[in-house]
N, C-alpha and C positions, 0 to 999 in steps of 0.2 A: 675615874676622877676627872672632872672638868678643870682645865687649866685656866686660871684667871689671868687675863691680859693685863700687863702692867702699863700704866699710863706714863711712868717715868721714862724719858728718852735720853740716852747718853749720846752726846755729839762732841766732836773735836772743834776747837776754835784756836785761833792764834792770838796770843797775848804778848804785849811788849813789857819786858821786865823793866820796872822803873829804875833799878840800880844800874844795870848794864846797858839798857836801851836796846837789847837784842830781842828779837821775836822768837817765841817758842810755842809749840803746840801743847794744848792741855785739853782735858775733857771736862765737860760740865753736864750735869744731869738735871733736867727740868721736866716738869709736867708738859704734856703735849699742848695744853692750852697756853702755857707760858711761852713755848716756842712759837706758837701762832701769834701771840701778842708781840713778841720780840720781832718777828718778821714784819708784822703790821707797822710797828714803830719805825723800823729801819726803812721800809718802803716810803712811809710818809715823810721821814726826815732825810731821805736820800743818803743813807749811810749803810755801810755793811754791818752785818752781825758782829764781825770781829771788832770793828771800830766802836760799836756800842758797848761791847763787853770790855774793851780796853779802857774806855772812858769811865764806865762804872767801877771797874777794878782799881783805877788810879785816883778816883775821886776822894780827896782827903776828908770830906765831910762824912763819908761812909764809915760806920763803926762796926758793921757786921763782921763776924768772925771768919767766915769762909768766902771765897770768891763767888761761889754759886749764890750764897745769900746776898752778897752785894749786887749781883746781877738781878736777882729776883726783886730786891727792894728798888732798884733803879727802874725796873719795868712798872712797878706799882706807883712810884713817884711820878713817872711820866704821865700815867693815866690820871693820877690825882691832880697834877698841875693842869692838864687839859680840861678836867672837870671844873676846876676853879675858873678857868677862862670862859667856860660856857655859862657859869652862874652869874658872871658879871654883867 
């Protein structure tokens, strides 16, 4: 039986707890294309992946249920906002 490779990749990131202000490690699972997009955004914006994830996780406008969903949505929002700038 051929094993199907999974495109979901689990990685550890550091998140700042909004209540205590302390940093802790957590894991998130994204598709490889989402990790690539995240790296691209962070390179262009001169920020770390941890900083991007902290920003997405603590954004009060985000209503997604899970941390991973908030990060995925922040990636999409970034590209949507960049697309809007190109259309102008």
